C-alpha positions, 0 to 999 in steps of 0.5 A: 523495476525488475523483481527477483524472479524466484520470489516474485515470478508470479506477481503479475498474476497476483496483481491481476487478481487484486483488481478483481475486488468485487466487494469494493466495486459495484457490480455494474462497475465490473461489467464496465468495458471502457478501455483502461487509461494509457501509461502516464508517459503517453501523450497524443502528439508530443510532449506538449500534448494532452495525455490520452488517458485524460480523455478516456472513461475511468471506472473504479475497477480501472482506477484500482488496476492503474493504482496497482501498476503506478501507485507510489506507495505500492511501487515502494512496497515492491522495492521493500519486498525486493530488499526483504529478498536480499535479507532472506538470502543473507540469513540463509547463507549460514547454512551453505558452504563457503568457497574461498580462493587464496593466493600470495606472492612474496619477494625478499632480499633477506634470504639466508643460506643454511650453514650446512653442506649441500644445503638448498639455495635461499628462496628469494621468491615464493608464491602459493594459491589454492581453493578451500571449501568449508562447510559447517556441520554442527553449530548448536542449532544456528543453521536450522534457526537461520533457515527458519528465520529466512522463511519467516522473513520472506512470509513477513515481507509478503504480508507487509506488502499486502498491507501496503497494497490494501492501504493504497487501494483504500485511498484510491477508493476514497479518492474516487468517491470524493470525486463523485461526491464533488461532482454531485454537489456541483449538480445540486448547487447548479440546480439550486442557482437555477431555481433561484435565478428563475425565482428572481426573474419571476419576482422582477416581472411581478415587481414591474407589474406592481404586484409585489414590493421591491422587497421581494426582489431584493430578498430573491437577489440576496438568496441567489448571491448567497447560493453562488459561493456554494457552487464555486466552492463545490467546483473547487472541491471537484478540482482538488478531488480530481488532482488528488485521485490522479496523484494516487493513480501515479500519473505525472501531469504535464504543464499543458494540463490546467487545474481543472483536470478533464477526468471522466468517471463512469461509476456512481455513488450507490447504496448497495446493501451490505449486511454484516454483524459486528462479531463476524466482522471482528472475527474476520479482522483477527483472521485476515488482517496482514498486520497481525500476521506480519507481527506474528511472524516477527514474534517467531523470528525473534524466537528463532533469534533466541534459539540461535543466540543460545546456540553460541554456548555450543561448539562449531564443527566444520569440514574443510577441503581444498586444492592448492599449490606452491613453489618448491622450497628447494629450487629457485625455479618458480615454475617448479611447484608442489600441488595437491588436495587437502582435507580435514575438520576443524573444531572451535568452542568459545568456553568463556567470552566475557559474558558476551553470550549472556548479554546477547541472550538477555537482549534476544529474550527482551526482543521476543517479549517486545514482539509478543507485546506488539502483537497483543497491542495490535490485536486490540487496535485492530479490534477497536478499529473494526468497532469504530468503523462498524459504528461509522457504517451503522451511522452512515446506513441510518442517515442514508435510510433517513434521506430516502423520502426527504428529497421527494417531500422537499420537491413536493413542498417547493412545488406547493409553495410556488403554487400558493405563491402564484395563487396569492395564498402563500408568500415569497418567504415560503418559496425561499424556505422550501427552496433552501430545504430542497437544496439541503435535502439534495446535498445531504442525500448526496453526502449520505451516499458518499459517506455510506460508500466510504464507511463500507470501504473503511470497514472492509479494510478494517475487516482485512477483506481481500477477494484476491486471497483465492490467488495466493502471493508467490511462495518463492524458493 
């Protein structure tokens, strides 16, 4: 899709800057040198081949870059931005001169001769043509209001596009984290199944040796059977998460790619410290959120609309100039013409219009007040959103902190339970309980890492953070 060159000629540079989201991407991610995936239409060897991008490693930074090029919401936002450019041109048109071309030709059989001696012959055919330039020089402030509205509309459209990009990139980040979580949960459940399988084999050996009853074997089999569905569910969550990420990246999957997309992510869930205070977070949100800035522009546009409407009370003065020609009125030869320049001024003033202006002004005032209310409501919404996401981030931080040593302790508890059971001083129930606790600790730790990264991403979005702010979006004409 080709964007209007005047307004979007620097958009590619902005898109590249958008990819450098250092707070959103861990430091090791930015250093990844894996090649970027190919476009969605690129296949290895024909339409029935596997897409080449599936086999290439994918970091979070690369996923963001791909989404900026292909994500459906972002591409739709570009279309809306282009449509807004058309609105800007229309709004600005009132201040520019109008050039009209006119022409006419008429043939009639109703011509009548003048009842005077030596009168000219009747004209049965007539033609005229001309160019006329009309420029409004005064209209009660409508032109200046239209120019300001055009500028505000352009700024509002860019802010709305930034909002679309920020929302889409948040979804990509969360989807990437979901894939990492599902992969780690598979590893946790596979380790648990492996341990329970060894435990079952050990109990069978002891049963055959006559050192434990049949009950121990049955108990181990039940525990293993209960654990396998969790592994199956984790694998299904992994498949779904990869499909969701691919969809957000804007890829079209051919039929040759089955349900388990062989996607390879290079990043890992981490717990990099992120110090932030609530007052600072709220202040940044109120200063940075593009939603608020767009509503502020909408409020200003409504104000300009009110000024323009009030301008209807004033007269309109226009300068008119042109060049034209017509056939001679006194000769039937159509090639005999009269031509020349014309110029002048025209004045109009609607002294009474049936209270049309009063109704329009009342409507414009109500729309302006509504825009002010929308801004105030959105301000409160943004503030409560920041407070909510900040609270969720605190919760994720505290849970992650609480899980730092749990996994090590659970592994040590399992080792001791197995040693005691082998020495005959413990029971199989102790081993199974320790195994269950270890699996729960591993799963909780992985979930805590995911929730921490996801909470941080949502908090950054709520604060309106965007490191691409150093590279401004195009200002247009």
